[in-house]
N, C-alpha and C positions, 0 to 999 in steps of 0.2 A: 827315701829306701825305695819308692817308686822309682826314682830316674837309674838307680842304682840295680832294678829288676831290667828297666827299659836298655840300658846297655849293656845289660849280662854280666857287671860285675860286684855282685853281691856276695862276692866268695872275699873279697879285695876290701870289703868297705870297712870291715872292724880295723883292720889291720892300719887302715888310715885312719881314723877313729884314735888308735895307739898313739899315733905319732903325735895327736896334740899335748899330750905330758909332755915329750922332749920339745916341740915347738915352743909351747911356755915355759919351760924350762930356762933353754935359751934367752929367753927375754925376761926372764928374772921373776917370772910369775908361777903360783901354784895352780894346777887343776885337781880340783875336787868333783868327781863326776860319779854316779851311781846308773844312771841312766842315757840310753846310746840309742839312736833309732840304728849306726852301725851294726847291734847288736841283736835287733829284731823289736827292741823295744815301742812304747807309743809316744813317746818324746826325750828328747834330752834333759836329763838333767844335770846344770852345774853350776858351780859358783867359782871363781876365778879371784885369788888374793897374793897381795906381793910376797915376799921371802918372808919379809919383818912380821908381817900382819900373823904369817902361817905360824911362825917361832912363836910368839906372842900368845897364841891361843893353844899352843902344845899341839896343831895339829897332826897328823898321823893317818896316813893313808887308808881310807875304809877298805876292808876286804870285800867287800861288794864294788869295787870299783870296776868301769867299765872303757 
């Protein structure tokens, strides 16, 4: 986030983070993330899995997803 502040692009950083979901989906993966620097959290907390594994686990996107 320091770099985002330095470059004065803090407002779009969270939108870039949201693009991660689409990027991984297009590659056949599922992203589960509840913390991200783009939303001002102190860390990025995420897990990637294949679509098959997500289905196996009965994965449902967290309502706290960021």
